[in-house]
Backbone as CSV, one residue per row, in Angstrom:
resi,resn,N_x,N_y,N_z,CA_x,CA_y,CA_z,C_x,C_y,C_z
1,MET,-2.633,-10.048,-4.860,-1.693,-11.133,-5.144,-0.395,-10.664,-5.874
2,GLU,-0.503,-9.600,-6.512,0.692,-9.165,-7.179,1.799,-8.773,-6.167
3,ALA,1.480,-8.090,-5.081,2.489,-7.715,-4.154,3.026,-9.034,-3.494
4,ALA,2.207,-10.029,-3.205,2.650,-11.248,-2.641,3.620,-11.930,-3.603
5,TRP,3.165,-12.002,-4.841,3.956,-12.713,-5.848,5.376,-12.108,-6.009
6,SER,5.483,-10.822,-5.899,6.777,-10.083,-5.985,7.539,-10.192,-4.665
7,GLY,6.884,-10.530,-3.535,7.576,-10.581,-2.313,7.769,-9.241,-1.606
8,SER,6.972,-8.282,-2.001,7.121,-6.914,-1.458,6.400,-6.866,-0.143
9,LEU,7.006,-7.183,1.006,6.431,-7.195,2.332,5.959,-5.851,2.697
10,ALA,6.630,-4.773,2.376,6.169,-3.438,2.759,4.926,-3.148,1.938
11,LEU,4.796,-3.481,0.735,3.543,-3.174,-0.123,2.419,-4.069,0.430
12,VAL,2.730,-5.334,0.744,1.656,-6.302,1.390,1.138,-5.663,2.615
13,ARG,2.015,-5.119,3.496,1.561,-4.498,4.740,0.683,-3.290,4.452
14,LEU,1.140,-2.429,3.585,0.309,-1.188,3.151,-0.997,-1.629,2.674
15,LEU,-1.126,-2.582,1.732,-2.333,-2.953,1.100,-3.319,-3.617,2.225
16,LEU,-2.734,-4.423,3.094,-3.573,-4.947,4.240,-4.131,-3.857,5.092
17,ALA,-3.227,-2.931,5.407,-3.733,-1.678,6.268,-4.859,-1.008,5.587
18,PHE,-4.936,-0.946,4.316,-5.994,-0.226,3.653,-7.065,-1.114,3.057
19,GLY,-7.208,-2.305,3.737,-8.330,-3.181,3.357,-8.075,-4.299,2.452
20,GLY,-6.804,-4.548,2.089,-6.455,-5.708,1.180,-7.008,-6.997,1.695
21,ASP,-7.479,-7.793,0.766,-8.059,-9.090,1.065,-7.080,-10.249,0.807
22,THR,-6.893,-11.103,1.791,-5.915,-12.243,1.530,-6.615,-13.477,1.022
23,GLU,-7.895,-13.447,0.816,-8.648,-14.668,0.418,-8.809,-14.886,-1.094
24,PRO,-8.769,-13.896,-1.972,-8.921,-14.289,-3.426,-7.854,-15.208,-3.879
25,THR,-8.164,-16.004,-4.833,-7.272,-17.011,-5.373,-7.234,-16.849,-6.861
26,GLY,-6.160,-17.388,-7.497,-5.963,-17.353,-8.974,-5.069,-18.474,-9.376
27,HIS,-5.272,-18.835,-10.691,-4.424,-19.825,-11.219,-3.231,-19.384,-12.090
28,SER,-3.153,-18.083,-12.235,-2.037,-17.500,-13.058,-1.626,-16.205,-12.471
29,HIS,-0.547,-15.661,-12.874,-0.072,-14.381,-12.555,-0.031,-13.524,-13.823
30,PHE,-0.603,-12.360,-13.735,-0.784,-11.549,-14.922,0.499,-11.156,-15.512
31,SER,1.483,-10.541,-14.808,2.582,-10.059,-15.470,3.628,-11.068,-15.794
32,GLY,3.711,-12.257,-15.110,4.701,-13.239,-15.430,4.160,-14.441,-16.271
33,GLY,2.839,-14.571,-16.448,2.252,-15.710,-17.181,2.489,-16.964,-16.522
34,ILE,2.660,-17.043,-15.261,2.925,-18.249,-14.571,1.593,-19.077,-14.507
35,LYS,1.606,-20.328,-14.816,0.472,-21.215,-14.729,0.791,-22.277,-13.625
36,VAL,-0.155,-22.618,-12.820,0.099,-23.572,-11.828,-0.986,-24.753,-12.089
37,ASN,-0.388,-25.933,-12.198,-1.295,-27.128,-12.355,-1.643,-27.499,-10.956
38,GLY,-2.963,-27.596,-10.763,-3.487,-27.889,-9.423,-4.316,-26.809,-8.749
39,PRO,-4.436,-26.708,-7.488,-5.380,-25.729,-6.912,-4.939,-24.342,-7.257
40,TRP,-5.923,-23.418,-7.154,-5.567,-22.047,-7.309,-4.923,-21.570,-6.011
41,LEU,-4.052,-20.548,-6.151,-3.317,-20.080,-4.918,-3.948,-18.716,-4.505
42,ASP,-3.852,-18.539,-3.160,-4.198,-17.282,-2.573,-2.905,-16.438,-2.465
43,ALA,-2.923,-15.241,-1.901,-1.725,-14.416,-1.871,-0.586,-15.103,-1.091
44,ALA,-0.889,-15.770,-0.002,0.200,-16.401,0.712,0.802,-17.549,-0.087
45,GLY,-0.048,-18.262,-0.846,0.391,-19.322,-1.716,1.270,-18.834,-2.842
46,TRP,0.920,-17.665,-3.408,1.806,-17.106,-4.437,3.187,-16.702,-3.863
47,ALA,3.172,-16.146,-2.634,4.402,-15.835,-2.013,5.267,-16.946,-1.761
48,ASP,4.622,-18.138,-1.311,5.391,-19.326,-1.103,5.876,-19.854,-2.412
49,ALA,5.139,-19.837,-3.483,5.517,-20.395,-4.824,6.708,-19.687,-5.308
50,ARG,6.851,-18.406,-4.964,7.990,-17.598,-5.440,9.173,-17.553,-4.407
51,GLY,9.015,-18.343,-3.294,10.104,-18.309,-2.290,10.140,-17.162,-1.355
52,HIS,9.010,-16.482,-1.170,8.961,-15.240,-0.264,8.383,-15.685,1.034
53,ALA,9.085,-16.496,1.823,8.515,-17.077,3.068,8.053,-16.052,4.081
54,GLU,8.841,-14.985,4.264,8.444,-13.947,5.210,7.055,-13.320,4.859
55,THR,6.977,-13.056,3.537,5.727,-12.343,3.083,4.539,-13.293,3.280
56,ALA,4.692,-14.674,2.909,3.672,-15.655,3.086,3.240,-15.786,4.539
57,GLU,4.258,-15.831,5.337,3.962,-15.954,6.840,3.167,-14.784,7.388
58,HIS,3.523,-13.518,6.944,2.908,-12.392,7.328,1.413,-12.376,6.912
59,LEU,1.154,-12.884,5.654,-0.240,-12.901,5.180,-0.961,-13.956,5.910
60,ARG,-0.396,-15.090,6.238,-1.185,-16.094,7.088,-1.485,-15.592,8.422
61,ARG,-0.464,-15.004,9.094,-0.743,-14.352,10.469,-1.904,-13.402,10.391
62,TRP,-1.777,-12.507,9.405,-2.815,-11.521,9.219,-4.281,-12.115,9.118
63,ALA,-4.297,-13.124,8.219,-5.663,-13.784,8.002,-6.189,-14.466,9.205
64,GLN,-5.243,-14.905,10.063,-5.649,-15.581,11.266,-5.912,-14.718,12.471
65,ALA,-5.542,-13.444,12.385,-5.697,-12.477,13.517,-7.239,-12.213,13.646
66,PRO,-7.665,-12.029,14.895,-9.028,-11.651,15.093,-9.294,-10.286,14.436
67,PRO,-10.566,-10.029,13.972,-10.934,-8.796,13.264,-10.594,-7.493,14.017
68,GLU,-10.710,-7.551,15.353,-10.479,-6.310,16.032,-8.928,-6.003,16.127
69,VAL,-8.104,-7.034,16.084,-6.680,-6.841,15.995,-6.293,-6.290,14.656
70,ARG,-6.836,-6.898,13.593,-6.560,-6.404,12.260,-6.931,-4.961,12.117
71,GLN,-8.147,-4.587,12.647,-8.599,-3.169,12.601,-7.662,-2.270,13.331
72,ARG,-7.233,-2.636,14.458,-6.356,-1.836,15.312,-4.968,-1.627,14.541
73,LEU,-4.418,-2.672,14.011,-3.192,-2.607,13.279,-3.257,-1.753,12.040
74,ALA,-4.413,-1.924,11.346,-4.673,-1.218,10.170,-4.796,0.346,10.421
75,ALA,-5.493,0.632,11.567,-5.632,2.026,11.901,-4.296,2.667,12.195
76,ARG,-3.448,1.975,12.810,-2.074,2.428,13.174,-1.318,2.605,11.939
77,ALA,-1.360,1.652,10.986,-0.611,1.793,9.764,-1.094,2.914,8.878
78,ARG,-2.448,3.149,8.924,-2.958,4.328,8.162,-2.533,5.642,8.765
79,ALA,-2.446,5.702,10.036,-1.970,6.905,10.748,-0.488,7.169,10.373
80,THR,0.337,6.182,10.355,1.730,6.238,10.101,1.938,6.630,8.659
81,ALA,1.052,6.121,7.697,1.155,6.522,6.267,0.699,7.924,6.064
82,LYS,-0.290,8.368,6.805,-0.808,9.746,6.740,0.279,10.716,7.181
83,ALA,0.941,10.356,8.325,1.989,11.273,8.792,3.203,11.282,7.797
84,ALA,3.482,10.212,7.297,4.594,10.191,6.331,4.303,10.959,5.080
85,ALA,3.040,10.879,4.535,2.595,11.622,3.452,2.664,13.188,3.731
86,LYS,2.242,13.480,4.902,2.232,14.964,5.292,3.634,15.518,5.338
87,ALA,4.618,14.656,5.921,5.953,14.991,6.043,6.647,15.148,4.743
88,ALA,6.253,14.304,3.820,6.883,14.313,2.469,6.320,15.388,1.600
89,ASN,5.201,16.022,1.958,4.579,17.113,1.130,4.375,18.310,1.932
90,PRO,5.437,19.057,2.256,5.254,20.201,3.175,4.507,21.272,2.514
91,THR,3.922,22.099,3.311,3.107,23.272,2.751,4.109,24.348,2.425
92,PRO,3.847,25.225,1.496,4.755,26.312,1.126,4.999,27.253,2.366
93,PRO,6.206,27.874,2.239,6.414,28.854,3.379,5.382,29.948,3.365
94,SER,5.189,30.557,4.459,4.145,31.590,4.587,4.472,32.788,3.687
95,SER,5.815,32.932,3.426,6.181,34.116,2.541,5.936,33.830,1.110
96,TYR,5.602,32.586,0.752,5.511,32.156,-0.643,4.155,32.626,-1.164
97,SER,4.097,33.208,-2.338,2.876,33.669,-2.952,2.914,33.239,-4.383
98,PRO,2.006,32.299,-4.705,1.975,31.748,-6.121,1.727,32.838,-7.091
99,SER,1.041,33.888,-6.753,0.709,34.926,-7.762,2.000,35.768,-8.063
100,SER,2.980,35.763,-7.148,4.176,36.492,-7.498,5.180,35.773,-8.312
101,SER,4.929,34.445,-8.432,5.827,33.626,-9.204,5.641,33.787,-10.744
102,SER,6.762,33.748,-11.497,6.714,34.031,-12.884,6.377,32.684,-13.703
103,SER,6.447,31.589,-12.955,6.130,30.260,-13.515,4.998,29.532,-12.890
104,SER,4.006,29.153,-13.584,2.912,28.537,-13.001,3.278,27.142,-12.510
105,SER,4.286,26.570,-13.015,4.702,25.262,-12.461,5.342,25.294,-11.192
106,ALA,5.847,26.373,-10.826,6.453,26.541,-9.442,5.414,26.461,-8.357
107,SER,4.258,26.980,-8.612,3.156,26.857,-7.555,2.723,25.509,-7.372
108,SER,2.730,24.641,-8.382,2.262,23.280,-8.266,3.216,22.329,-7.593
109,SER,4.473,22.799,-7.401,5.474,21.954,-6.823,5.436,21.971,-5.341
110,PHE,4.560,22.830,-4.692,4.513,22.838,-3.249,3.295,22.245,-2.724
111,GLY,3.348,21.525,-1.606,2.171,20.998,-0.975,1.727,19.617,-1.581
112,PRO,0.735,19.000,-0.974,0.277,17.642,-1.457,-0.468,17.847,-2.720
113,SER,-0.453,16.698,-3.468,-1.336,16.642,-4.700,-2.670,16.585,-4.294
114,PRO,-3.661,16.811,-5.197,-5.087,16.662,-4.883,-5.453,15.324,-4.307
115,LEU,-4.882,14.314,-4.888,-5.091,12.903,-4.237,-4.635,12.817,-2.847
116,ALA,-3.439,13.303,-2.547,-2.925,13.269,-1.214,-3.667,14.183,-0.280
117,GLN,-4.151,15.352,-0.797,-5.028,16.255,0.072,-6.331,15.502,0.430
118,ASP,-6.957,14.759,-0.500,-8.122,14.011,-0.212,-7.808,13.002,0.830
119,PHE,-6.744,12.264,0.772,-6.352,11.240,1.657,-6.154,11.887,3.124
120,LEU,-5.432,12.974,3.128,-5.092,13.659,4.322,-6.319,14.225,5.086
121,ALA,-7.368,14.521,4.307,-8.583,15.036,4.873,-9.442,13.989,5.592
122,HIS,-9.143,12.784,5.371,-10.016,11.720,5.977,-9.296,10.962,7.076
C-alpha cells in the first residue's frame, strides 16, 4: 500500500512482479498518519485517495487479470529486472586481481552484492 499511496507506478509494477498482493486493506497510512473515516482501503483505493489515477488503474487491471496472465507478466518483469541488475553490476575485468590491490575496499566495489548474487542465481 505504501507504493500505491505514494503513486510510484514503477515500484508498484516491480512489487506486483515479485508477488505483491493488491488485496490487503488498511484504515491508515504509516508514514503520513492519514486516517480515513469509512471503509478500509486497498492499494488501489489509497492511490485514488491520493490522486494517483494511473497507479490505481494499473492495480485494478492487475487484480482483474487471469492468474496465467499475471504469472506471464511477472516472469517477464523479473527477467527484465534480473538483466538490469546484471548490467548494473559488471564483473571485474579478467586482469583484475583482488590480492594485488592495496586496498580491501577496492575488491568489494566490483561485481554484484551478495544479495544481488543470490537473486541472479535464481
